[in-house]
MIMAR-850236 format. One record per residue (C-alpha): x, y, z; residue number from 1. Coordinates in pm, whole numbers, plus 50000, padded with zeros to 5 digits. Layout:
BEGIN
+-------+-------+-------+-----+
!    xx !    yy !    zz !  nr !
+-------+-------+-------+-----+
!     X !     Y !     Z ! NUM !
...
+-------+-------+-------+-----+
// end
This chain:
BEGIN
+-------+-------+-------+-----+
!    xx !    yy !    zz !  nr !
+-------+-------+-------+-----+
! 49978 ! 49996 ! 50006 !   1 !
! 50131 ! 50354 ! 49920 !   2 !
! 50185 ! 50579 ! 50186 !   3 !
! 50131 ! 50937 ! 50222 !   4 !
! 50266 ! 51152 ! 50499 !   5 !
! 50133 ! 51519 ! 50593 !   6 !
! 50392 ! 51697 ! 50773 !   7 !
! 50374 ! 52025 ! 50943 !   8 !
! 49980 ! 52115 ! 50865 !   9 !
! 49741 ! 52142 ! 51164 !  10 !
! 49448 ! 51980 ! 51018 !  11 !
! 49172 ! 51850 ! 51247 !  12 !
! 49187 ! 51549 ! 51065 !  13 !
! 49299 ! 51391 ! 50732 !  14 !
! 48933 ! 51301 ! 50602 !  15 !
! 48987 ! 51530 ! 50283 !  16 !
! 49317 ! 51364 ! 50208 !  17 !
! 49191 ! 51019 ! 50260 !  18 !
! 48901 ! 51058 ! 50041 !  19 !
! 49084 ! 51165 ! 49749 !  20 !
! 49357 ! 50925 ! 49788 !  21 !
! 49140 ! 50626 ! 49833 !  22 !
! 49317 ! 50341 ! 49932 !  23 !
! 49635 ! 50458 ! 50048 !  24 !
! 49779 ! 50500 ! 50405 !  25 !
! 49758 ! 50876 ! 50500 !  26 !
! 49928 ! 50988 ! 50835 !  27 !
! 50039 ! 51304 ! 50975 !  28 !
! 50351 ! 51430 ! 51151 !  29 !
! 50502 ! 51754 ! 51264 !  30 !
! 50827 ! 51763 ! 51084 !  31 !
! 50957 ! 51984 ! 51326 !  32 !
! 51321 ! 51884 ! 51281 !  33 !
! 51550 ! 51724 ! 51058 !  34 !
! 51521 ! 51386 ! 51276 !  35 !
! 51160 ! 51409 ! 51281 !  36 !
! 51130 ! 51445 ! 50908 !  37 !
! 51327 ! 51133 ! 50863 !  38 !
! 51159 ! 50940 ! 51112 !  39 !
! 50802 ! 51026 ! 51019 !  40 !
! 50830 ! 51042 ! 50643 !  41 !
! 51157 ! 50887 ! 50527 !  42 !
! 50962 ! 50585 ! 50393 !  43 !
! 50687 ! 50758 ! 50253 !  44 !
! 50586 ! 50758 ! 49904 !  45 !
! 50475 ! 51117 ! 49880 !  46 !
! 50536 ! 51397 ! 50147 !  47 !
! 50259 ! 51681 ! 50143 !  48 !
! 50428 ! 51968 ! 50339 !  49 !
! 50340 ! 52277 ! 50509 !  50 !
! 50573 ! 52590 ! 50537 !  51 !
! 50766 ! 52458 ! 50862 !  52 !
! 50945 ! 52134 ! 50782 !  53 !
! 51269 ! 52236 ! 50638 !  54 !
! 51396 ! 52032 ! 50363 !  55 !
! 51767 ! 52112 ! 50327 !  56 !
! 52000 ! 51907 ! 50130 !  57 !
! 52123 ! 51667 ! 50411 !  58 !
! 51754 ! 51602 ! 50494 !  59 !
! 51654 ! 51541 ! 50157 !  60 !
! 51952 ! 51283 ! 50111 !  61 !
! 51842 ! 51108 ! 50416 !  62 !
! 51509 ! 51027 ! 50328 !  63 !
! 51398 ! 50746 ! 50098 !  64 !
! 51092 ! 50933 ! 49973 !  65 !
! 51158 ! 51139 ! 49642 !  66 !
! 50819 ! 51339 ! 49604 !  67 !
! 50714 ! 51610 ! 49786 !  68 !
! 50383 ! 51829 ! 49753 !  69 !
! 50426 ! 52169 ! 49899 !  70 !
! 50101 ! 52254 ! 50015 !  71 !
! 50128 ! 52614 ! 49949 !  72 !
! 50282 ! 52887 ! 49697 !  73 !
! 50629 ! 52948 ! 49852 !  74 !
! 50883 ! 52646 ! 49817 !  75 !
! 51164 ! 52879 ! 50017 !  76 !
! 51162 ! 52554 ! 50290 !  77 !
! 51295 ! 52322 ! 50040 !  78 !
! 51646 ! 52329 ! 49861 !  79 !
! 51483 ! 52275 ! 49520 !  80 !
! 51801 ! 52276 ! 49328 !  81 !
! 51925 ! 52009 ! 49547 !  82 !
! 51597 ! 51788 ! 49538 !  83 !
! 51593 ! 51808 ! 49156 !  84 !
! 51960 ! 51681 ! 49141 !  85 !
! 51872 ! 51406 ! 49382 !  86 !
! 51575 ! 51309 ! 49128 !  87 !
! 51275 ! 51447 ! 49350 !  88 !
! 50955 ! 51506 ! 49189 !  89 !
! 50839 ! 51854 ! 49342 !  90 !
! 50477 ! 52008 ! 49294 !  91 !
! 50316 ! 52305 ! 49499 !  92 !
! 49996 ! 52485 ! 49474 !  93 !
! 49996 ! 52820 ! 49335 !  94 !
! 49599 ! 52881 ! 49265 !  95 !
! 49442 ! 52875 ! 49601 !  96 !
! 49353 ! 53145 ! 49883 !  97 !
! 49349 ! 53451 ! 49629 !  98 !
! 49012 ! 53591 ! 49767 !  99 !
! 49119 ! 53530 ! 50150 ! 100 !
! 49477 ! 53706 ! 50089 ! 101 !
! 49331 ! 53961 ! 49892 ! 102 !
! 49028 ! 54072 ! 50134 ! 103 !
! 49292 ! 54053 ! 50437 ! 104 !
! 49513 ! 54279 ! 50244 ! 105 !
! 49239 ! 54530 ! 50201 ! 106 !
! 49147 ! 54487 ! 50584 ! 107 !
! 49505 ! 54537 ! 50677 ! 108 !
! 49536 ! 54849 ! 50409 ! 109 !
! 49226 ! 55000 ! 50551 ! 110 !
! 49320 ! 54938 ! 50922 ! 111 !
! 49642 ! 55126 ! 50851 ! 112 !
! 49521 ! 55427 ! 50660 ! 113 !
! 49258 ! 55453 ! 50944 ! 114 !
! 49529 ! 55433 ! 51208 ! 115 !
! 49323 ! 55175 ! 51402 ! 116 !
! 49634 ! 55054 ! 51567 ! 117 !
! 49708 ! 55360 ! 51707 ! 118 !
! 49349 ! 55445 ! 51796 ! 119 !
! 49319 ! 55124 ! 51970 ! 120 !
! 49641 ! 55221 ! 52189 ! 121 !
! 49507 ! 55587 ! 52248 ! 122 !
! 49188 ! 55438 ! 52417 ! 123 !
! 49344 ! 55151 ! 52592 ! 124 !
! 49603 ! 55414 ! 52785 ! 125 !
! 49327 ! 55613 ! 52897 ! 126 !
! 49355 ! 55886 ! 52609 ! 127 !
! 49063 ! 56039 ! 52399 ! 128 !
! 49031 ! 56208 ! 52085 ! 129 !
! 49195 ! 56176 ! 51752 ! 130 !
! 49465 ! 56468 ! 51731 ! 131 !
! 49748 ! 56201 ! 51731 ! 132 !
! 49601 ! 56018 ! 51418 ! 133 !
! 49593 ! 56297 ! 51203 ! 134 !
! 49638 ! 56336 ! 50924 ! 135 !
! 49376 ! 56077 ! 50743 ! 136 !
! 49249 ! 56084 ! 50399 ! 137 !
! 48975 ! 55902 ! 50219 ! 138 !
! 49041 ! 55664 ! 49933 ! 139 !
! 48935 ! 55893 ! 49649 ! 140 !
! 49204 ! 56166 ! 49769 ! 141 !
! 49467 ! 55852 ! 49807 ! 142 !
! 49692 ! 55660 ! 49576 ! 143 !
! 49740 ! 55294 ! 49613 ! 144 !
! 50039 ! 55118 ! 49513 ! 145 !
! 50043 ! 54736 ! 49417 ! 146 !
! 50378 ! 54585 ! 49385 ! 147 !
! 50327 ! 54234 ! 49193 ! 148 !
! 50054 ! 54193 ! 48966 ! 149 !
! 49948 ! 53827 ! 48963 ! 150 !
! 49638 ! 53686 ! 49038 ! 151 !
! 49644 ! 53817 ! 49418 ! 152 !
! 49764 ! 54178 ! 49285 ! 153 !
! 49522 ! 54182 ! 49043 ! 154 !
! 49268 ! 54122 ! 49296 ! 155 !
! 49369 ! 54339 ! 49550 ! 156 !
! 49367 ! 54633 ! 49277 ! 157 !
! 48999 ! 54538 ! 49198 ! 158 !
! 48902 ! 54589 ! 49548 ! 159 !
! 49090 ! 54908 ! 49605 ! 160 !
! 48917 ! 55032 ! 49292 ! 161 !
! 48597 ! 54908 ! 49420 ! 162 !
! 48602 ! 55114 ! 49735 ! 163 !
! 48691 ! 55431 ! 49517 ! 164 !
! 49077 ! 55482 ! 49559 ! 165 !
! 49146 ! 55783 ! 49338 ! 166 !
! 49466 ! 55630 ! 49181 ! 167 !
! 49618 ! 55312 ! 49171 ! 168 !
! 49969 ! 55220 ! 49073 ! 169 !
! 50129 ! 54868 ! 48971 ! 170 !
! 50492 ! 54771 ! 48958 ! 171 !
! 50565 ! 54421 ! 48822 ! 172 !
! 50937 ! 54321 ! 48728 ! 173 !
! 50802 ! 54032 ! 48523 ! 174 !
! 50495 ! 54125 ! 48362 ! 175 !
! 50382 ! 54407 ! 48120 ! 176 !
! 50051 ! 54529 ! 48245 ! 177 !
! 49830 ! 54714 ! 47985 ! 178 !
! 49516 ! 54784 ! 48172 ! 179 !
! 49661 ! 54969 ! 48443 ! 180 !
! 49914 ! 55243 ! 48538 ! 181 !
! 50257 ! 55058 ! 48548 ! 182 !
! 50541 ! 55230 ! 48693 ! 183 !
! 50890 ! 55174 ! 48836 ! 184 !
! 50928 ! 55077 ! 49205 ! 185 !
! 51079 ! 55383 ! 49302 ! 186 !
! 50792 ! 55614 ! 49161 ! 187 !
! 50538 ! 55384 ! 49321 ! 188 !
! 50695 ! 55416 ! 49651 ! 189 !
! 50735 ! 55800 ! 49611 ! 190 !
! 50383 ! 55855 ! 49496 ! 191 !
! 50152 ! 55588 ! 49721 ! 192 !
! 49970 ! 55669 ! 50029 ! 193 !
! 49935 ! 55267 ! 50080 ! 194 !
! 50174 ! 55007 ! 49912 ! 195 !
! 50104 ! 54640 ! 49947 ! 196 !
! 50321 ! 54356 ! 49844 ! 197 !
! 50265 ! 54062 ! 49628 ! 198 !
! 50560 ! 53982 ! 49478 ! 199 !
! 50831 ! 53674 ! 49512 ! 200 !
! 51169 ! 53749 ! 49674 ! 201 !
! 51434 ! 53859 ! 49443 ! 202 !
! 51667 ! 53595 ! 49306 ! 203 !
! 51952 ! 53808 ! 49467 ! 204 !
! 51830 ! 53699 ! 49801 ! 205 !
! 51840 ! 54057 ! 49919 ! 206 !
! 51507 ! 54250 ! 50017 ! 207 !
! 51276 ! 54407 ! 49767 ! 208 !
! 51217 ! 54676 ! 50024 ! 209 !
! 51549 ! 54782 ! 50174 ! 210 !
! 51683 ! 55117 ! 50308 ! 211 !
! 51684 ! 55307 ! 49996 ! 212 !
! 51347 ! 55186 ! 49917 ! 213 !
! 51201 ! 55288 ! 50239 ! 214 !
! 51383 ! 55632 ! 50213 ! 215 !
! 51161 ! 55673 ! 49914 ! 216 !
! 50831 ! 55639 ! 50097 ! 217 !
! 50585 ! 55903 ! 50190 ! 218 !
! 50554 ! 56040 ! 50552 ! 219 !
! 50227 ! 55922 ! 50659 ! 220 !
! 50192 ! 55611 ! 50437 ! 221 !
! 50154 ! 55239 ! 50529 ! 222 !
! 50309 ! 54929 ! 50375 ! 223 !
! 50105 ! 54606 ! 50383 ! 224 !
! 50307 ! 54287 ! 50326 ! 225 !
! 50085 ! 53966 ! 50282 ! 226 !
! 50345 ! 53769 ! 50062 ! 227 !
! 50675 ! 53716 ! 50180 ! 228 !
! 50844 ! 53825 ! 50500 ! 229 !
! 51206 ! 53842 ! 50333 ! 230 !
! 51075 ! 54103 ! 50085 ! 231 !
! 51130 ! 54367 ! 50369 ! 232 !
! 51425 ! 54464 ! 50554 ! 233 !
! 51311 ! 54454 ! 50917 ! 234 !
! 51584 ! 54722 ! 51042 ! 235 !
! 51533 ! 54961 ! 50731 ! 236 !
! 51162 ! 54971 ! 50816 ! 237 !
! 51190 ! 55018 ! 51172 ! 238 !
! 51420 ! 55310 ! 51116 ! 239 !
! 51131 ! 55423 ! 50865 ! 240 !
! 50862 ! 55406 ! 51100 ! 241 !
! 51054 ! 55612 ! 51346 ! 242 !
! 51034 ! 55916 ! 51105 ! 243 !
! 50688 ! 55814 ! 51001 ! 244 !
! 50777 ! 55734 ! 50643 ! 245 !
! 50608 ! 55503 ! 50643 ! 246 !
! 50378 ! 55555 ! 50928 ! 247 !
! 50219 ! 55223 ! 50980 ! 248 !
! 50340 ! 54873 ! 50868 ! 249 !
! 50071 ! 54611 ! 50853 ! 250 !
! 50236 ! 54257 ! 50853 ! 251 !
! 50114 ! 53902 ! 50796 ! 252 !
! 50422 ! 53750 ! 50691 ! 253 !
! 50793 ! 53771 ! 50863 ! 254 !
! 51131 ! 53598 ! 50824 ! 255 !
! 51168 ! 53428 ! 51065 ! 256 !
! 50830 ! 53295 ! 51153 ! 257 !
! 50727 ! 53341 ! 51457 ! 258 !
! 50875 ! 53676 ! 51408 ! 259 !
! 51165 ! 53856 ! 51623 ! 260 !
! 51007 ! 54202 ! 51700 ! 261 !
! 51307 ! 54336 ! 51876 ! 262 !
! 51408 ! 54595 ! 51590 ! 263 !
! 51052 ! 54736 ! 51641 ! 264 !
! 51050 ! 54759 ! 51995 ! 265 !
! 51041 ! 55169 ! 51980 ! 266 !
! 50767 ! 55180 ! 51720 ! 267 !
! 50540 ! 54909 ! 51817 ! 268 !
! 50236 ! 55123 ! 51818 ! 269 !
! 50305 ! 55178 ! 51453 ! 270 !
! 50267 ! 54786 ! 51374 ! 271 !
! 49964 ! 54585 ! 51264 ! 272 !
! 50037 ! 54224 ! 51294 ! 273 !
! 49871 ! 53904 ! 51200 ! 274 !
! 49993 ! 53554 ! 51243 ! 275 !
! 50053 ! 53445 ! 50867 ! 276 !
! 49684 ! 53397 ! 50835 ! 277 !
! 49595 ! 53600 ! 50516 ! 278 !
! 49561 ! 53261 ! 50328 ! 279 !
! 49319 ! 53117 ! 50563 ! 280 !
! 48937 ! 53075 ! 50520 ! 281 !
! 48745 ! 52728 ! 50544 ! 282 !
! 48707 ! 52750 ! 50168 ! 283 !
! 49055 ! 52833 ! 50099 ! 284 !
! 49180 ! 52559 ! 50337 ! 285 !
! 48960 ! 52314 ! 50145 ! 286 !
! 49056 ! 52416 ! 49834 ! 287 !
! 49447 ! 52374 ! 49927 ! 288 !
! 49390 ! 52040 ! 50112 ! 289 !
! 49195 ! 51905 ! 49779 ! 290 !
! 49470 ! 52033 ! 49530 ! 291 !
! 49759 ! 51896 ! 49748 ! 292 !
! 49611 ! 51561 ! 49766 ! 293 !
! 49519 ! 51538 ! 49402 ! 294 !
! 49877 ! 51633 ! 49316 ! 295 !
! 49997 ! 51334 ! 49559 ! 296 !
! 49768 ! 51113 ! 49388 ! 297 !
! 49908 ! 51224 ! 49036 ! 298 !
! 50232 ! 51124 ! 49172 ! 299 !
! 50129 ! 50749 ! 49287 ! 300 !
! 49967 ! 50703 ! 48954 ! 301 !
! 50272 ! 50782 ! 48775 ! 302 !
! 50099 ! 51082 ! 48603 ! 303 !
! 50262 ! 51422 ! 48534 ! 304 !
! 50198 ! 51693 ! 48820 ! 305 !
! 49991 ! 51995 ! 48754 ! 306 !
! 50228 ! 52252 ! 48908 ! 307 !
! 50567 ! 52115 ! 48900 ! 308 !
! 50863 ! 52314 ! 49084 ! 309 !
! 51190 ! 52350 ! 48890 ! 310 !
! 51532 ! 52458 ! 48958 ! 311 !
! 51556 ! 52835 ! 49056 ! 312 !
! 51194 ! 52858 ! 49244 ! 313 !
! 51157 ! 53009 ! 49570 ! 314 !
+-------+-------+-------+-----+
// end
């Protein structure tokens, strides 16, 4: 009997996976360390993995399994080049959770521009009034900047337009956009009242938003990251928050996770944080589980996967 091990995913049960995989043994494990990955999944036919188990080259060499389905979009917890060289079949699920992430992004953007984190602190500390929260502008008088224009970025732009943002700027280093105002990253940062990130990490390994980019942001602006924690240099962001450019950072993703918030100890009131939950809704989780299990089923049946991962992916 084929064996599928689900690692690092806190599902309440494995009924979805078992229903799709049929007569396959399906078990769960934490995959919290290299030794646990080897012990729990070393003899599996397919591993379905969350973001926490780390598949470095030494782990990949130690396990007999040669197929991993990453239940999610990013594959930065897998040494993809090493896996390909070792003959692994790799797949991922890039097409789930679009609406959940887009709506979470919108919620964070509105919370940031309406200064809700700061307002909450004022009231909790016994204050009143909104003098400390000025200035705030309505969307028609504001510019939104969307960095990365794939499925999620495009949906976020639609939501921004739906609530009446006066201007929407788009930057995508890989895609020509003919139905939006497309600009360079520097101009977008200089011109936007709220910036949202939906891009993959640069192949160079350096943050997309570093000290030079932070320095170009508007005073009073907000930045929202629901994509990858590695997109922003935390020290540069903390320095920007201290002078109010940007004024607020709304973050759902971090590097590492859970995050080290030490760089932000002096600007904690300028942060709005969520625990990498933008992707989650009951509907998006079910979609992710189905698509991950379907990829595992294809592998077991000797069929090509729907969304393969090749060298250079992250």
